[in-house]
N, C-alpha and C positions, 0 to 999 in steps of 0.2 A: 294389288300386291306390290309392295315396295321391293325393288330388286335388291339382292343380297349386298352388292357392293355399296349401295346408297345407305342401306341400314348400318353397315360398318362405318361408313363415313360419319353418319349422324351420332353414332355411339362415341366414336373417337372425339368428336367435337364436344359432346357432353362431358366426357371424361376430362377433356382439357380445361373446360370451364369450371368444373368441380375442383380440379387441382389448382387453377388460378385462384379460385375463391378461397381455397384452403390455406394459401400461403400467408404466413403471419406478417404482420406489420411491425417491422423492427426498425428502430431509430438509433443510431449512434451519434452522441454528442461529444465531440472532442474539444477540449478547452483551448488547444493549440497544437495543430498537427506538426508544427515545425519542431516542437520539443521531442527529442529522441524517445524518451521512455513513453511518452503518450502515443506516438506513432507506432512504436513496437507493440504496445498493448492492443491497439486498434487492428493491426495487421494480423496478430495471432488470434484475436477474438474472431475476425472475419473469416480466416482460414479454417478455424476449428468448427465454428458454427455452420459454415457452408450453406447459407440461405440468403435469399435476396434481402437487402437492407439498404437503408439510406444513411449517408454519413454527412454530418454538418461540422465544419470547422469554425468554431465560435471566435477564433482569432481574426477571421476575415469578416469585416464590417457587413458585406452584403449577406453573407451566410448567417451571421448573427441575427440580423433582421428577419431573414427568411425563416429561421428556427423559431422565433417568437411567433410568427404567423402560423407556421406549421403546428405548433403545439397548442394554439388557441382554436385551430380549425379542424384538426384530425386526431383521431384516437390511435394508440399503438398497443400492441400486445406486450412489448418489452422495450425499454429505453435503457441503453448502456451509456453510462456517463463516465468519461475519463477526465479526471482532474475535478477540482472543487468548483470551478466556474460553470462547468457543465452540469454538475450535480445541483448546484443552486438553482440554475434555470429549470431543470426538470422538476425539482421539488416544489418550486413556486407555481408552476404552470400545469403540472400533471401528476400531482401527488397520489391520485387514485390508481395511476398506472403501475404496473411492475417495473421498478427501477433497479438496475444493477449498477453499482459503482466500483471504481478501482483507481489506483494511482493518486490517492489523496493523503496528504500529510495530516496527522492529527484528526483522523475520521471521527473520534469521540465527540468533537466539538460540533458535529453536524446535526441537524435535526433529523431523526430517523423515523420515517413513516411506517405504517403497518405493511405497506407493499414494497419496502426498501430492503435490498439485499446488497452485499458487497464482498470484496476481497480487501482485506486489511493490507496496509503498507508496511506492516511490522511482522516479523517472524515470531514463531513460538519461542518464548524465553529460554526454554531448555536447550533448543537447538543453538541459540546465540551463545548461551554460556558454555556449552560443550566446545564450540569453536574457540571461545576466549581461552579456555584451558588447553586446548590442543596447540594453539600458536603460542600462548604464554604460560607454560607449565608452572612457573614459579609465582604467578600472579594470582593470589587466592583472596585477597581482601579487596573487594570492589564496592564502591559507594554508588548510590542512586537516590535522586530526589524524585518524588512523585506526588501528585495530588490525590487525596482521599476521594474526591469527587469523581475523577476520571479513571483512576488506575488502582483503586483498592483491590479489586479481584485480580488484577494482573500482578500486583505485588504479592499477594498471598500465594499465588501460584508459583511466581518466580522464587519466593523465599523457601518455600518447601522443596522446590526442585534444585535449588542452588546446592543444597547439602549433598545431593546425589553426584554432583561433579566436583565436590570438594572446594566450593566457593563459600566464603563467608561474606554474605551480602549485608552491607552497612547502609541502612536507609533512614531517610528523613521524609516525614509526610508534611506537605505544605497545603495551606488553604488559600495563599495569597502569593502572587508572583514577586511581591516586595520582600518576601522572606528568603528568596532563593540564594542570593549572594551571601547572606549571613549564614544560612545553614550550610552552604557548601564550604565556606571559610572554616566552620568548626569541623567539617567532615574531612577535609583534605589531609590533615596530619595523620588520620587513622587508616587511610586507604592507599592502595597501590595503583588503582585505576578508578576513573569516574565513568559510569555507564549513563550516557545521555539518552533517554528514552522519548518516545512520542507522547508528550503530555501538554495540552494547551495552556496549563498554568505555568509550567516551567519554561516552555518556549512561547512565551506570551508576545514577544516582539524581538526585533533584531538587537535592539540595545540590550536588553536582558541577556539574551543569548551570547552576545560577544563578550559581555562582562564575565559570564561563567566560564567561557572558553579561555579568556585571558588569565583568569585566576588559576585555572589548571595548568596552563603553560608556565606561568611564573613559579609554580611549585613543582614543575616537571612531573606532573601526574597525567599519564596518557588518558585520552578520551576514547572510549569504545562507544559506537553508536550504530544507527539503523539506516541511514540514508547517505547515498554518495555525495549529495549536495554539501555535506559537511567536510569533505576532503579539502576544499579550499580554505576552510577555517583551521585546518591542522589537526583533524581527528586522526588518532593513531591507527585505529582498526574500525572498519565499517563492514557490517554484515547485513546486507540489504536484500531485498526481494529480487527475484529474477523476473524482468518485465514480460518476457515471452510466456512464462508459466502463468503470470497473472492474467494475461489475455485469454489464455486457454481455459483457465478456471472460471473466468467470467462467462465465457461462452457455455460452459457445462451448466452453470447456474441458470443462465437464460434458456437453455434447452429444457431444463427441468421445469421451469416456469411455464413454457409453452406447452408441455405435456401435462401440466397440472400436478406434478409430483411434489412431494413434501421436501422442503428444503431443510437440511440439518444445520442449523445455525444461521442467524441473520447475517453475520459478518464472518467469513472464513479466514483462516490463517493461510498465507500463501505457501505453496508446496516447495518452490524452488528458491535458491539462494545465490548471492554473489558476494565475494570477499574482496575487499581493498585493503591493502596493508601499506601504511606510510613509514617506510624504512627510514627516510630522512629524519622524521620526528623521533622515531624509536631509538635511533643511534644517538640522537642529541640527548636523550633522557638516559641512555645506558641501560635501556631495558632488554633483559634476556629474552630471546624468542627461539622457537624450534626451527632449525634449518630444514627438517624433514617436512614441516607444514607448508613450506613455500610453494610446493608442487601443486597445492590445492587452492592457492590464491589466484584470483582472476586478474587482478591489477596491483602491481607494485609501484609505489611513488618513490623515486630516489632523488 
């Protein structure tokens, strides 16, 4: 007869082994932990998921090499990829694994596998347009260039919802980045602002992008856009995603995948936003804005 305290000890050890075996294998690939938005997404993902995981910083050569070896020799339940470099590695080496990505510009250019899920780096168009009108109540004619291939559905949605907030969306569809400057030149006399969206055809390279921004500046047409990186190029209004929220959303998707739940939508729209207003540029253009709205702006450039 085994003594009671020994039986209890054995039971505890068995439970511990079962618990350890049940722990999911989760890998976080961060393209560069020194980038604030990447680090913020990682920290919030880790805190929200609250499970053991392994983190690899691909900007560190030794960790980059170790990540290659890890992906070739071990399977994971979920891989969270922050940035395009991380996603590219996971897609090439572990495409059959559940992959969750975030913090990637122009995610539509990515190869999306059957097991790929993500958080978009762009907000819902209605949310953006509502903020446009709130800050600039007199700005009603807004131009946008988009590619049929990547953003046809986005444009149809934005066009329908623009009417609900009193915006006349003047759009041009492009099939080639070489058309961008020509079409923008024709559009600028008709609009009060230009909406630069995430589109891999429109933003095909720095040269094309700088040309478009220069054309708007020469005509004193303010640029509304989606990422804070454009602040240094003179964008007047930036309505971007909140990186803390993105990390938490990615954790919720990962949690659902671990429990085998159905994911609603392969790529989710981020829930939180951040507003940057370039008052220096706005005053240069003589653009009227709402003083009452300034209290909701996260960063003001003067």
